C-alpha positions in Angstrom: 0.0 0.0 0.0 1.5 3.3 -1.0 2.0 6.0 1.6 -0.8 8.6 1.8 -0.3 12.1 0.4 -0.4 13.4 4.0 2.4 11.2 5.2 4.5 12.1 2.1 3.9 15.8 2.8 4.9 15.4 6.5 8.1 13.5 5.5 9.0 16.3 3.1 8.4 18.9 5.7 10.5 16.9 8.2 13.4 16.5 5.7 13.3 20.2 4.9 13.4 21.2 8.5 16.3 18.8 9.1 18.3 20.4 6.2 17.5 23.9 7.5 18.5 22.9 11.0 21.8 21.4 9.8 22.7 24.5 7.8 21.8 26.9 10.7 23.7 24.9 13.3 26.7 24.6 10.9 26.7 28.3 10.2 26.3 29.2 13.9 29.2 26.9 14.9 31.4 28.4 12.1 30.6 32.0 13.1 31.0 31.4 16.8 34.6 30.3 16.2 34.1 26.9 17.7 34.7 25.3 14.3 37.9 26.5 12.7 40.5 24.8 10.6 42.9 24.7 13.6 40.2 23.2 15.9 39.3 20.6 13.3 43.0 19.7 12.8 43.5 19.4 16.6 40.4 17.2 16.8 41.7 14.9 14.0 45.2 14.7 15.7 43.5 13.8 19.0 41.8 10.8 17.3 45.1 9.4 16.1 44.9 6.4 13.8 41.1 6.3 14.1 40.7 9.6 12.2 40.9 8.1 8.7 38.6 5.2 9.6 36.0 7.5 11.1 36.3 9.9 8.2 35.6 7.1 5.7 32.7 5.8 7.8 31.2 9.4 7.9 31.8 9.7 4.2 30.0 6.5 3.4 27.1 7.3 5.8 26.8 10.9 4.6 26.7 9.8 1.0 24.0 7.2 1.7 21.8 9.9 3.3 22.3 12.2 0.4 25.1 14.5 1.4 27.2 15.6 -1.5 30.3 13.4 -2.0 32.2 16.3 -3.5 32.1 18.0 -0.1 33.7 14.9 1.5 36.4 14.9 -1.2 37.3 18.5 -0.5 37.2 17.8 3.3 39.5 14.8 2.8 42.0 17.0 1.0 41.8 19.7 3.6 42.0 17.3 6.6 44.5 14.7 5.4 46.5 16.3 2.6 46.6 15.5 -1.1 47.7 11.9 -1.2 46.0 10.4 1.9 43.0 12.7 1.2 42.7 11.3 -2.3 42.9 7.7 -1.0 40.3 8.2 1.7 37.9 10.3 -0.4 38.2 8.1 -3.5 37.9 4.8 -1.5 35.0 6.1 0.6 33.3 7.4 -2.6 33.6 4.1 -4.4 32.3 2.1 -1.4 29.4 4.7 -1.1 28.2 4.0 -4.7 28.7 0.3 -4.4 26.6 -0.2 -1.2 23.2 0.9 -2.8 24.0 -1.2 -5.9 24.7 -4.3 -3.9 21.8 -3.7 -1.5 19.3 -3.2 -4.3 20.7 -6.2 -6.2 20.4 -8.4 -3.0 16.8 -7.3 -2.5 15.7 -7.7 -6.1 13.8 -10.8 -6.9 15.8 -13.2 -9.0 13.0 -14.3 -11.2 12.1 -10.7 -12.1 13.0 -9.7 -15.6 15.4 -6.6 -15.6 13.8 -3.3 -16.4 14.1 -2.1 -20.0 13.0 1.4 -21.3 10.3 1.5 -23.9 11.5 4.4 -26.0 13.6 3.7 -29.1 16.5 6.1 -28.5 16.7 5.3 -24.8 16.4 1.6 -25.5 19.4 1.7 -27.8 21.4 3.6 -25.2 20.3 1.1 -22.6 21.3 -1.9 -24.7 24.9 -0.6 -24.3 24.8 -1.9 -20.7 24.2 -5.4 -22.0 26.8 -5.3 -24.9 29.5 -3.2 -23.2 28.8 -3.1 -19.4 32.2 -2.0 -18.2 32.6 0.8 -20.7 29.0 2.0 -20.1 29.5 2.1 -16.3 32.8 4.0 -16.7 31.1 6.6 -19.0 28.1 6.9 -16.8 30.3 7.5 -13.7 32.4 10.0 -15.6 29.3 12.1 -16.4 27.0 11.4 -13.4 29.8 11.1 -10.8 28.7 9.9 -7.4 25.0 9.8 -8.3 23.2 7.4 -5.9 20.1 6.9 -8.0 22.3 5.7 -10.8 23.6 3.0 -8.4 20.0 1.8 -7.8 19.1 2.0 -11.5 22.1 -0.1 -12.5 21.2 -2.7 -9.9 18.0 -3.4 -11.9 20.0 -4.2 -15.0 22.0 -7.3 -16.1 25.4 -5.6 -15.4 27.6 -8.0 -13.4 28.9 -6.9 -9.9 32.5 -7.1 -11.1 31.8 -4.8 -14.1 29.9 -2.4 -11.9 32.6 -2.1 -9.2 35.5 -1.9 -11.6 33.6 0.6 -13.8 32.9 2.8 -10.8 36.5 2.6 -9.7 37.8 3.6 -13.1 35.2 6.2 -13.8 35.4 7.9 -10.4 39.2 8.1 -10.2 39.6 11.2 -12.4 36.6 12.9 -10.8 37.9 12.3 -7.2 41.5 13.3 -8.3 40.3 16.5 -9.8 38.2 17.4 -6.7 40.9 16.5 -4.2 43.8 18.2 -6.0 41.9 21.3 -6.9 40.8 21.6 -3.3 44.4 22.4 -2.6 43.7 25.9 -3.8 41.7 26.5 -0.6 44.8 25.9 1.6 
C-alpha cells in the first residue's frame, strides 16, 4: 500500500526542517569560532589512527543519506593532505556508490526480468549496458559522478557486480582526483 499524500507531505516537511537545522547549526558553529581549521586539525590529531577510519565511515554514511560526495572529497584533502586525502575520499566514494547497488541487487527478486526502457532512443542507449557493461558504467560515472540513483538503477540491469565495481573505480578516479587536488587551492 503506497503512503498517503499526507504522510509524504509530512516527510518532506521533516526533511526540509532537518536540512535547514543542519545549515543553521553549521553556520552558527562556524561564526562562533568553535569550528575553525585549527580546531578541526586538533580534533583529528586527537583521534590518532582512528581519524581516517572515522572519516571514511562518515563519508559513506553521509553519501548514503544524500550529502554531496564532493564535499567529502574536499574535506579529505583539507584534513589529510593531497595523497591520503585522495585515497580516503576516493575509497569512501567508491564504497558509497557500491553499497546501494549491492543492496538493491540483493533485495531484487531473482525471477524478475530486468527493467528495459520502452523508448527507441533510450532503448538503444540502454542496450549498451548489455553489450559493453564495463565501458558503459565508466562513462556513466564520468558524467554522473557519485550519483546514488544511478547505483540503484544499474542494480536493476544485467550488469555484473564485477563490471559495476570496476567501472565505478575507473570512472570515479579522475573525478575524485580533480576534486581533491583542486581543493588544494583552498589551503
